[in-house]
C-alpha positions in Angstrom: 25.7 -16.5 -9.0 26.2 -15.4 -5.4 25.5 -11.9 -5.1 28.8 -10.8 -3.7 30.7 -11.8 -6.9 32.2 -9.3 -9.1 30.4 -9.6 -12.5 33.7 -9.0 -14.4 35.5 -11.5 -12.5 36.6 -15.1 -14.0 34.3 -16.8 -11.5 31.4 -14.7 -13.0 32.3 -15.4 -16.5 32.7 -19.1 -15.8 29.3 -19.0 -14.0 27.6 -17.2 -17.0 29.1 -19.8 -19.3 27.9 -22.9 -17.4 24.4 -21.5 -17.3 24.4 -20.8 -21.0 25.8 -24.3 -21.9 23.2 -25.8 -19.6 20.4 -24.1 -21.4 21.7 -25.1 -24.6 22.0 -28.8 -23.3 18.5 -28.7 -22.1 17.3 -27.5 -25.6 19.5 -30.0 -27.5 19.2 -33.4 -25.4 15.9 -32.8 -23.7 13.7 -30.6 -26.1 15.2 -31.8 -29.5 15.3 -28.2 -30.4 18.8 -26.8 -30.3 19.0 -23.1 -29.9 22.6 -22.6 -31.5 24.6 -24.3 -34.1 27.4 -26.8 -33.1 29.8 -24.5 -33.9 28.6 -21.8 -31.4 28.4 -24.5 -28.8 32.1 -25.6 -29.3 33.2 -22.1 -29.1 31.4 -21.5 -25.7 32.5 -25.1 -24.3 36.2 -24.2 -25.4 36.0 -20.9 -23.8 34.7 -22.4 -20.3 37.4 -25.3 -20.4 40.2 -22.6 -21.0 38.7 -20.4 -18.0 38.5 -23.3 -15.8 42.0 -24.5 -16.7 43.4 -21.1 -15.9 41.2 -20.6 -12.6 41.3 -24.2 -11.1 40.0 -22.8 -7.8 36.6 -22.5 -9.6 36.5 -26.1 -10.6 32.9 -27.9 -9.8 31.8 -31.5 -10.3 28.5 -29.8 -11.8 30.2 -28.1 -14.7 29.2 -29.0 -18.3 32.8 -29.7 -19.0 32.4 -32.7 -16.5 29.3 -33.9 -17.8 28.2 -35.7 -21.2 24.7 -34.7 -22.5 21.9 -33.5 -20.3 19.0 -34.6 -18.2 16.7 -37.5 -18.8 13.3 -36.6 -20.3 10.5 -37.2 -17.8 8.4 -39.4 -20.3 10.7 -42.2 -20.3 12.1 -44.7 -17.8 15.8 -44.5 -16.8 18.4 -46.8 -17.6 21.7 -46.8 -15.7 24.7 -47.7 -18.0 26.9 -50.7 -17.0 29.8 -48.7 -18.4 29.6 -44.9 -18.9 28.9 -43.6 -22.3 31.4 -41.0 -22.7 32.0 -38.2 -25.1 35.1 -37.5 -27.2 37.5 -34.6 -27.0 37.3 -32.6 -30.1 40.0 -31.4 -32.5 39.7 -28.8 -35.2 43.4 -28.4 -36.7 46.0 -30.7 -37.9 48.1 -29.6 -35.0 45.3 -30.6 -32.6 45.6 -34.2 -34.4 49.5 -34.1 -33.8 49.2 -33.4 -30.3 46.8 -36.2 -29.7 49.0 -38.7 -31.5 52.0 -37.5 -29.5 50.0 -37.8 -26.1 48.8 -41.3 -27.1 52.5 -42.3 -27.8 53.7 -41.0 -24.6 51.0 -42.7 -22.5 51.8 -46.0 -24.4 55.7 -45.5 -23.8 54.9 -44.9 -20.0 52.7 -48.2 -19.9 55.8 -49.9 -21.3 53.8 -50.7 -24.4 55.4 -50.8 -27.9 54.9 -47.4 -29.6 56.4 -48.5 -32.8 53.5 -51.1 -33.2 50.8 -48.5 -32.5 47.7 -48.3 -35.2 44.8 -46.2 -35.3 41.3 -47.0 -36.7 39.7 -44.0 -38.5 36.0 -44.0 -39.1 33.1 -41.3 -39.7 31.6 -39.3 -37.0 27.6 -39.7 -37.5 25.5 -36.8 -36.9 22.6 -38.3 -35.1 21.7 -39.6 -31.5 23.9 -41.8 -29.6 22.2 -44.9 -28.3 23.0 -48.3 -26.5 21.7 -51.5 -27.6 21.4 -54.6 -25.0 21.4 -58.1 -26.2 21.0 -61.1 -23.9 21.5 -64.6 -25.6 21.5 -62.8 -29.0 18.1 -61.0 -28.6 17.7 -57.4 -28.1 16.1 -56.6 -24.8 16.8 -52.9 -24.2 17.8 -49.6 -25.7 18.7 -46.4 -24.1 19.8 -42.9 -25.1 23.3 -41.4 -23.8 21.4 -39.2 -21.5 24.1 -37.8 -18.9 26.4 -40.6 -20.0 25.8 -42.5 -16.6 22.1 -42.7 -16.9 19.9 -42.7 -20.3 16.1 -42.8 -21.3 14.6 -46.4 -22.0 13.6 -46.1 -25.7 13.5 -49.9 -26.1 10.0 -49.9 -27.5 10.7 -47.3 -30.2 14.0 -48.9 -31.1 12.2 -51.9 -31.8 10.4 -50.3 -34.6 13.8 -49.2 -36.4 14.2 -51.7 -38.9 18.0 -51.5 -39.2 18.4 -52.9 -35.7 18.4 -56.6 -35.6 15.9 -58.0 -32.9 18.1 -61.2 -33.1 21.7 -61.4 -33.6 23.3 -63.8 -36.4 25.8 -66.6 -35.5 27.1 -67.2 -32.0 26.9 -64.0 -29.8 28.0 -63.4 -26.1 25.3 -64.1 -23.5 25.3 -60.3 -22.5 26.3 -57.8 -25.0 26.0 -54.0 -25.2 26.7 -52.2 -28.6 26.7 -48.6 -29.0 26.0 -46.7 -32.0 24.2 -44.0 -33.7 20.5 -43.5 -34.8 20.3 -41.2 -37.8 18.3 -40.4 -40.8 19.3 -40.4 -44.6 19.1 -37.3 -46.4 16.8 -38.5 -49.2 14.5 -39.9 -46.5 14.5 -36.7 -44.5 13.4 -34.8 -47.6 10.6 -37.1 -48.5 9.4 -37.0 -44.7 9.5 -33.2 -44.9 7.6 -33.2 -48.0 4.8 -35.2 -46.3 5.1 -32.6 -43.4 4.4 -30.0 -45.6 1.5 -31.6 -47.5 -0.4 -32.4 -44.0 0.5 -28.6 -42.9 2.7 -29.8 -40.3 6.0 -27.9 -39.4 9.0 -29.5 -41.1 12.1 -30.5 -39.2 15.1 -28.4 -39.4 17.8 -31.1 -40.2 18.0 -35.0 -40.4 19.8 -34.9 -36.8 16.9 -33.2 -35.2 14.3 -35.2 -37.0 16.2 -38.5 -35.9 16.3 -37.5 -32.2 12.7 -36.0 -32.4 11.5 -39.3 -33.9 13.1 -41.7 -31.4 12.0 -39.8 -28.3 8.4 -40.0 -29.3 6.3 -41.3 -26.3 4.1 -43.2 -28.8 6.3 -46.0 -30.6 3.6 -46.1 -33.5 4.8 -42.5 -34.4 8.6 -43.7 -34.5 7.6 -46.5 -36.7 6.5 -44.0 -39.3 9.9 -42.4 -39.5 12.7 -43.6 -41.6 15.5 -44.3 -39.0 18.6 -45.9 -39.7 21.4 -47.4 -37.2 25.3 -47.8 -37.3 27.1 -49.5 -34.5 30.8 -47.9 -33.7 31.4 -49.1 -30.1 31.3 -51.7 -27.4 29.8 -51.5 -23.8 29.4 -54.2 -21.3 30.1 -57.7 -22.5 30.3 -61.2 -21.2 33.3 -63.3 -21.2 31.7 -66.5 -22.7 32.5 -65.5 -26.5 36.0 -64.2 -27.6 35.6 -60.3 -28.5 38.1 -59.0 -31.4 41.2 -57.5 -29.8 41.3 -54.7 -32.5 38.7 -51.9 -33.0 38.7 -52.5 -36.7 38.1 -56.3 -36.1 35.4 -55.5 -33.6 33.3 -53.5 -36.3 33.8 -56.5 -38.6 32.6 -58.9 -36.0 29.4 -56.6 -35.5 28.9 -56.7 -39.3 29.0 -60.6 -39.1 26.3 -60.4 -36.2 24.0 -58.4 -38.4 24.6 -55.2 -37.1 24.9 -52.3 -39.5 28.3 -50.6 -39.5 29.7 -47.9 -41.5 31.8 -48.7 -44.5 34.0 -45.8 -44.8 36.9 -46.7 -42.4 40.6 -47.7 -42.3 43.5 -48.3 -40.1 46.6 -46.4 -40.4 50.1 -46.4 -38.7 50.6 -42.8 -38.0 49.0 -39.2 -37.8 49.7 -38.7 -41.6 47.4 -41.4 -42.3 45.0 -40.1 -40.0 44.9 -36.7 -41.7 44.8 -38.2 -45.2 41.7 -40.1 -44.1 40.2 -36.7 -42.8 40.9 -34.9 -46.2 39.7 -37.8 -48.2 36.3 -37.9 -46.4 36.0 -34.2 -46.4 36.3 -34.2 -50.2 33.5 -37.0 -50.4 31.3 -35.5 -47.6 28.5 -34.0 -49.6 28.2 -37.2 -51.7 27.5 -39.4 -48.6 23.7 -40.3 -48.2 23.8 -39.0 -44.8 25.2 -36.0 -42.6 28.5 -36.4 -40.8 30.3 -33.5 -38.6 33.9 -35.0 -38.5 35.8 -38.4 -38.3 36.8 -40.3 -35.3 40.2 -41.6 -34.4 40.8 -44.6 -32.1 43.9 -46.6 -31.0 43.2 -49.7 -32.8 44.7 -52.1 -30.0 41.6 -52.4 -27.6 43.8 -53.9 -24.8 45.9 -50.4 -24.9 42.8 -48.6 -24.1 42.9 -49.1 -20.4 46.5 -48.2 -20.1 46.3 -45.0 -22.3 43.5 -44.0 -19.9 40.6 -41.3 -19.7 40.3 -37.5 -18.9 37.0 -36.3 -16.8 34.6 -36.7 -19.7 36.4 -38.6 -22.7 39.0 -41.3 -23.3 42.5 -40.4 -24.1 42.7 -43.2 -26.8 40.1 -41.6 -29.2 39.6 -38.2 -31.0 36.9 -36.4 -32.9 38.4 -34.5 -35.8 35.6 -32.2 -36.7 35.1 -30.4 -40.1 34.6 -26.9 -40.2 31.5 -25.7 -38.8 28.5 -26.3 -41.2 26.2 -24.1 -39.4 27.1 -20.7 -37.7 25.3 -17.8 -36.4 25.5 -14.2 -38.2 23.6 -11.1 -38.7 21.3 -10.3 -41.7 22.6 -6.9 -42.7 20.5 -6.4 -46.0 18.6 -8.1 -48.6 19.6 -7.2 -52.4 17.9 -8.6 -55.6 19.9 -10.4 -58.4 18.4 -10.7 -61.8 19.0 -14.0 -63.6 19.8 -14.6 -67.4 16.1 -15.5 -67.8 14.9 -12.4 -66.0 14.2 -14.1 -62.4 14.6 -11.9 -59.5 16.2 -13.6 -56.6 16.6 -12.0 -53.2 20.2 -12.5 -51.7 21.2 -12.1 -48.2 24.1 -9.9 -47.3 25.4 -11.1 -43.9 27.9 -10.1 -41.5 31.1 -12.0 -42.6 31.2 -15.4 -40.8 33.2 -18.7 -41.3 31.3 -21.6 -41.8 32.0 -24.6 -43.9 35.8 -23.9 -44.4 35.2 -20.5 -45.9 34.0 -17.1 -44.9 30.4 -16.5 -46.1 29.2 -12.8 -46.9 26.3 -13.7 -49.2 23.5 -16.4 -49.3 20.6 -16.9 -51.7 17.1 -16.5 -50.2 15.6 -18.2 -53.3 12.3 -16.6 -53.7 9.5 -14.4 -51.6 7.7 -17.5 -50.4 11.0 -18.6 -48.9 11.6 -15.5 -47.1 8.1 -15.8 -45.5 8.3 -19.4 -44.7 11.6 -18.8 -42.8 10.3 -15.5 -41.2 13.3 -13.5 -42.1 13.8 -9.7 -41.3 16.7 -7.5 -42.1 18.6 -7.1 -38.8 17.8 -10.6 -37.8 20.4 -13.0 -36.1 20.2 -15.8 -38.5 21.7 -19.6 -38.6 23.9 -19.9 -42.1 24.7 -23.4 -43.2 27.2 -24.6 -45.7 28.2 -28.2 -46.7 31.1 -28.9 -48.9 30.6 -27.0 -52.3 27.0 -26.3 -51.6 25.9 -22.9 -51.9 25.7 -21.1 -48.4 22.0 -21.1 -47.3 20.2 -19.1 -44.5 18.4 -21.7 -42.5 16.3 -19.8 -40.2 16.2 -16.7 -38.1 16.7 -16.7 -34.2 13.1 -14.7 -33.3 14.2 -14.4 -29.6 17.4 -12.4 -30.7 15.3 -10.0 -33.1 16.1 -6.3 -32.8 13.2 -3.7 -32.3 14.2 -2.0 -35.6 14.2 -5.2 -37.6 12.4 -4.7 -40.9 10.5 -6.6 -43.6 11.7 -6.9 -47.1 9.4 -6.6 -50.0 10.1 -7.6 -53.6 10.6 -4.7 -55.9 7.7 -3.7 -58.3 10.6 -3.0 -61.0 13.8 -4.8 -62.1 16.8 -3.4 -60.2 19.0 -3.5 -63.3 16.8 -1.9 -66.1 13.7 -0.4 -64.3 11.3 -2.5 -66.3 8.2 -3.9 -64.6 8.5 -7.2 -62.4 5.8 -9.2 -62.2 4.8 -12.7 -60.5 2.8 -15.1 -62.4 -0.3 -16.8 -60.7 0.9 -20.0 -59.4 4.6 -19.3 -59.6 7.1 -18.3 -56.9 9.6 -16.3 -58.9 9.2 -12.7 -59.8 10.6 -12.0 -63.3 11.7 -8.7 -65.2 9.6 -8.3 -68.3 12.1 -6.1 -70.2 13.6 -9.3 -72.0 14.9 -7.4 -74.9 16.3 -4.6 -73.0 17.7 -5.7 -69.7 21.2 -5.8 -69.3 21.2 -8.9 -67.0 19.3 -10.8 -69.7 21.3 -9.5 -72.6 23.4 -12.7 -73.4 20.4 -15.0 -73.2 18.2 -12.7 -75.2 20.8 -12.4 -78.0 21.7 -16.2 -78.4 17.7 -16.9 -78.5 17.4 -14.2 -81.1 19.9 -15.4 -83.4 19.1 -19.1 -83.1 18.2 -21.0 -86.3 14.5 -21.5 -85.5 14.5 -17.8 -84.8 16.3 -15.3 -87.0 18.7 -17.9 -88.1 21.9 -15.9 -87.9 24.6 -18.2 -88.7 27.8 -17.7 -86.9 26.5 -15.8 -83.9 27.2 -18.2 -81.4 27.9 -18.2 -77.6 31.3 -16.9 -77.7 30.9 -14.1 -80.1 27.8 -12.9 -78.2 30.0 -12.8 -75.0 32.6 -10.6 -76.8 29.8 -8.4 -78.1 28.3 -7.8 -74.8 31.4 -7.5 -72.7 33.0 -4.9 -75.0 29.4 -3.1 -75.0 29.0 -3.1 -78.6 25.5 -4.7 -78.5 23.1 -3.6 -75.9 19.7 -4.8 -77.6 19.1 -7.1 -80.6 18.6 -4.0 -82.8 22.4 -3.0 -82.2 23.4 -6.3 -84.2 22.2 -4.5 -87.2 24.8 -1.7 -86.9 27.5 -4.0 -86.8 29.7 -4.5 -90.2 32.6 -6.6 -91.2 35.2 -4.1 -90.1 33.9 -4.2 -86.4 33.2 -7.8 -86.3 36.9 -8.9 -87.4 38.2 -6.9 -84.3 36.7 -9.8 -82.2 38.8 -12.4 -80.8 39.3 -15.4 -83.4 37.1 -13.8 -86.1 39.2 -13.4 -89.3 38.2 -11.2 -92.3 36.2 -14.0 -93.9 34.4 -15.3 -90.9 33.4 -11.4 -90.2 32.1 -11.0 -93.7 30.0 -14.2 -93.7 28.6 -13.1 -90.2 27.9 -9.4 -91.3 26.1 -11.1 -94.5 24.2 -13.4 -92.1 22.9 -10.5 -90.1 21.9 -8.6 -93.1 20.0 -11.6 -94.7 18.0 -11.7 -91.5 16.2 -8.6 -92.0 13.7 -10.7 -94.1 12.0 -13.1 -91.7 8.5 -14.7 -91.4 6.4 -13.4 -88.7 6.3 -16.4 -86.7 9.9 -16.6 -86.4 10.1 -13.0 -85.3 7.5 -13.3 -82.8 9.7 -16.6 -81.5 12.8 -14.7 -81.7 11.3 -11.9 -79.2 11.7 -14.4 -76.2 8.5 -13.6 -74.8 7.9 -15.9 -71.9 6.0 -19.2 -72.7 5.8 -18.4 -76.4 7.6 -21.2 -78.0 7.5 -21.9 -81.9 4.1 -23.6 -82.0 2.5 -20.7 -80.1 4.3 -18.1 -82.4 2.8 -19.9 -85.6 -0.7 -19.8 -83.9 -0.2 -16.1 -83.2 1.1 -15.2 -86.7 -1.9 -17.4 -88.2 -4.4 -15.6 -85.9 -3.3 -12.0 -86.1 -1.3 -11.6 -89.5 1.0 -8.9 -88.3 3.1 -7.9 -85.4 1.4 -4.7 -84.4 -2.0 -6.7 -84.5 -0.3 -9.2 -82.3 1.0 -6.9 -79.6 -1.7 -4.6 -79.6 -4.5 -7.3 -79.2 -6.9 -7.0 -76.4 -5.3 -9.5 -74.3 -7.4 -8.6 -71.2 -10.5 -8.9 -73.2 -9.3 -12.5 -74.9 -8.4 -14.0 -71.5 -12.0 -13.0 -70.4 -13.5 -14.3 -73.4 -11.7 -17.6 -73.4 -12.4 -18.3 -69.8 -16.2 -17.7 -70.4 -16.2 -19.9 -73.5 -14.4 -22.7 -71.8 -17.0 -22.5 -68.6 -19.9 -22.4 -71.1 -18.6 -25.5 -73.2 -18.0 -27.3 -69.8 -21.4 -27.2 -68.3 -24.3 -29.4 -69.1 -26.1 -27.8 -72.1 -29.6 -28.5 -73.6 -29.5 -30.8 -76.8 -28.7 -29.0 -79.9 -27.0 -25.9 -78.0 -24.0 -25.3 -80.0 -20.3 -25.1 -78.4 -19.3 -21.4 -78.1 -15.8 -20.8 -80.2 -12.7 -20.6 -77.9 -10.3 -17.8 -78.9 -6.8 -18.7 -79.8 -6.9 -22.6 -79.3 -3.5 -23.7 -78.1 -2.8 -20.3 -76.3 -3.8 -20.5 -72.7 -4.3 -17.6 -70.1 -0.9 -17.9 -68.7 0.6 -17.4 -72.3 -1.7 -14.3 -72.8 -0.8 -12.6 -69.7 3.0 -12.9 -70.6 2.5 -11.4 -74.0 0.2 -8.7 -72.5 3.1 -8.0 -69.9 5.9 -8.0 -72.7 3.8 -5.7 -74.9 2.9 -3.3 -72.1 6.7 -2.8 -71.3 8.0 0.5 -73.1 11.6 -0.8 -73.2 10.4 -3.7 -75.1 8.5 -1.6 -77.6 11.6 0.6 -78.2 13.8 -2.4 -79.1 11.3 -3.4 -81.5 11.1 0.0 -82.9 15.0 -0.1 -83.1 14.8 -3.4 -85.2 12.4 -1.8 -87.5 14.6 1.3 -87.9 17.5 -1.0 -88.8 15.3 -2.6 -91.6 14.0 -5.5 -89.9 10.3 -6.1 -90.7 8.7 -9.3 -90.3 6.8 -10.7 -93.5 2.9 -11.2 -93.1 1.4 -14.6 -94.0 0.4 -14.8 -97.7 -3.2 -15.1 -96.8 -5.8 -15.4 -94.1 -7.9 -18.3 -93.2 -11.0 -18.4 -90.9 -8.7 -18.5 -87.9 -5.9 -16.3 -89.0 -3.2 -15.8 -91.5 -1.6 -18.7 -93.3 0.3 -19.7 -96.4 -0.1 -22.7 -98.7 3.3 -23.8 -98.6 5.2 -25.7 -95.8 8.9 -25.3 -95.0 11.0 -22.4 -93.5 9.7 -19.1 -93.3 6.0 -19.6 -93.8 3.1 -20.5 -91.6 1.2 -23.8 -92.9 -2.3 -23.6 -92.5 -3.5 -27.2 -91.0 -5.7 -29.2 -93.4 -8.9 -30.1 -91.3 -9.4 -33.1 -93.3 -5.7 -34.1 -93.7 -4.5 -37.7 -93.4 -2.9 -36.7 -90.0 -5.9 -34.8 -88.7 -6.2 -35.3 -85.1 -3.0 -37.1 -84.6 0.0 -36.3 -82.1 3.3 -37.0 -83.7 6.8 -36.8 -82.2 10.0 -36.4 -84.6 13.1 -37.6 -83.1 16.6 -38.3 -84.4 18.2 -37.3 -87.7 16.1 -37.7 -90.7 17.8 -38.4 -94.2 17.7 -35.4 -96.4 15.3 -33.5 -94.5 15.4 -31.2 -91.3 13.3 -31.6 -88.4 11.4 -28.2 -88.6 10.7 -29.3 -92.3 9.1 -32.6 -91.1 7.2 -30.7 -88.5 5.8 -28.4 -90.9 4.6 -31.2 -93.1 2.9 -32.8 -90.2 1.1 -29.6 -89.4 0.2 -28.9 -93.0 -1.4 -32.5 -93.1 -3.6 -31.8 -90.0 -1.5 -33.3 -87.3 0.2 -31.9 -84.2 3.9 -31.9 -83.7 5.2 -32.2 -80.0 8.6 -32.9 -78.3 7.7 -35.5 -75.9 6.3 -39.1 -76.1 2.8 -39.8 -74.1 -0.1 -42.1 -73.9 -1.6 -39.4 -76.3 1.2 -39.8 -78.9 0.0 -41.2 -82.3 3.2 -42.4 -83.7 6.8 -41.4 -83.6 8.8 -40.3 -86.7 12.0 -41.5 -86.1 15.7 -40.9 -88.0 19.1 -42.0 -87.1 20.3 -41.6 -83.3 16.7 -41.3 -81.9 17.8 -41.3 -78.3 15.5 -42.1 -75.2 12.1 -41.5 -77.0 12.3 -44.7 -78.9 12.5 -46.5 -75.5 9.6 -44.6 -74.2 7.6 -45.3 -77.2 8.2 -49.1 -77.0 7.2 -48.9 -73.4 3.9 -47.3 -74.1 3.3 -49.4 -77.1 3.4 -46.5 -79.5 4.3 -47.1 -83.4 7.6 -46.0 -84.6 7.8 -44.8 -88.4 10.7 -44.1 -90.6 10.8 -41.1 -93.1 10.0 -43.5 -96.1 6.8 -44.8 -94.3 5.9 -41.3 -93.4 6.2 -39.8 -96.8 4.0 -42.8 -98.2 1.4 -42.2 -95.7 1.2 -38.3 -96.6 1.9 -39.0 -100.4 5.3 -38.4 -101.9 3.9 -35.8 -104.1 3.0 -33.8 -100.9 -0.6 -34.5 -101.2 -2.9 -36.6 -99.0 -3.3 -40.3 -100.1 -7.1 -41.1 -101.0 
């Protein structure tokens, strides 16, 4: 900028905008590393256009508004386009589109064309890298990027590696044919490629467009060949006149397809502006389901012989328009980070953002997923960040802009205690999530904890379903499971859709649940990783609730690790194996029990349950590995028979068994020495199937695993409940 120019003058503002846009152009087109989202670039570009229009005395042929793209990379040869590769004017509103239609019709009338016969072709605006393919006698001979619109980069060798691009056209083709189109990357291919990048320890790409551009502009074509690039044709450059070319744009795309060139399938021809807007809205509704990214739709006058008459502006044709979707990415400020607690106790950091309009809505919050994601994206409170939203997808903070980081930006640390209830928060080894361990007490987990507590295989409170639990929680009638036992029929009858009889039945079911087997009660507590089978093992081993919760879990973890290490090593002949404590309960489960038992809030709720008369019954007798009872069925722990007919067998129960509940069948399996599991694998011995067994039968058939009905199963174990001899 000349030193005598007033910094507040229109000329100074124009010069600053031009310089800023050129920096962004260089980053986007030369470095393949854009520094701002498209929406921010469009805003700056529009501001410059308006200033230049208001002050034509400062017009310059070097302005970004008179150019397309950026400079050619020095690592590639140059290709001068026979016909310029122009950009398109942008529309952002319905009124912009109506204005385009009006100008087209006025230009057609001025050229003495029949405006009533006007047709438009509408298609997708792909979000990739624009290229030109040159064919001679049907053979691919040269490929170039758009570059500055007049001169592009010669990327022929790289384009030859893109399998979507035919090296030889099908059928009769012009002696000389130049096809314009877009190189891009499908989302699923992009995700797979980024997964591989992370495995190798390489930096993942930001988005599919950057990945496609970076892949095509590799100096080594062998690297390009490893990238999953695609191509769609959408336009015509230079063409010889020895073969007739279709006269409409829609027919041109069909002709490209017949030659073997990929073309987009989402397109239509319409007679007026309402048809254009209907196409825009339809594609916008389906945008998130497309396999690739688009940032708008393109409208072109379908009659190709009208194009010259309708004409051009400095950098774009008048006969075409890009109608862009609301920005999917935008810049804003990360004001703060809060923590939300989910229904299962997971602590999730949430970004509080300076409000920004992106993806068609004003965004103020965005999930940050977990602590590792925060570190990977290098986010600090106070950062300028890029926010993305596509369709109905939850807004996401893509990354920070480190060069804009203020001096007072600060790191965020996950809290050591739950922000809802104050219970301890812990992160298990090998997991990314922090969790609140106050599952019985935490308000955020209340509904989930109550539903789990009341389910049939836990406390078996018949009638206490999701809608009832929601009302109890919303009306603050129940804060912990212990509060259930203070409810009576009079209180329950005041709930929506709860008559006197239903209320009395539910009150009776709650009262009856005070008598419960230990393993059911342990399962009902909702301790992380403690399912029904682990609860049975704990009940059999410890025989009581206090003994379970007060066990030396740290010592058990250490003893288990020592025994497993001893047994895994090479031992002298005759040296016995060390007994492994709590077979079937791993260190991860032990640590979860230890954390649950150490949380005072959980102990308070259990004390409240006992005060309400809930006291789990101890197993009838102790075996050499813990407490067990003789009988099977509900409410008791069945001691597996070491020499039973099912000893060592792994069995899956599926479908509805005639006259027998699934948990009864699983109890019989355990009683006779087997193990009952929920999924079919190569280790499964057989599947016990009833009616409507589902996909597990197909899996068993695929693996060659036997399938048995209930009658065959009962014969195997003996109809009188004793093993066959």
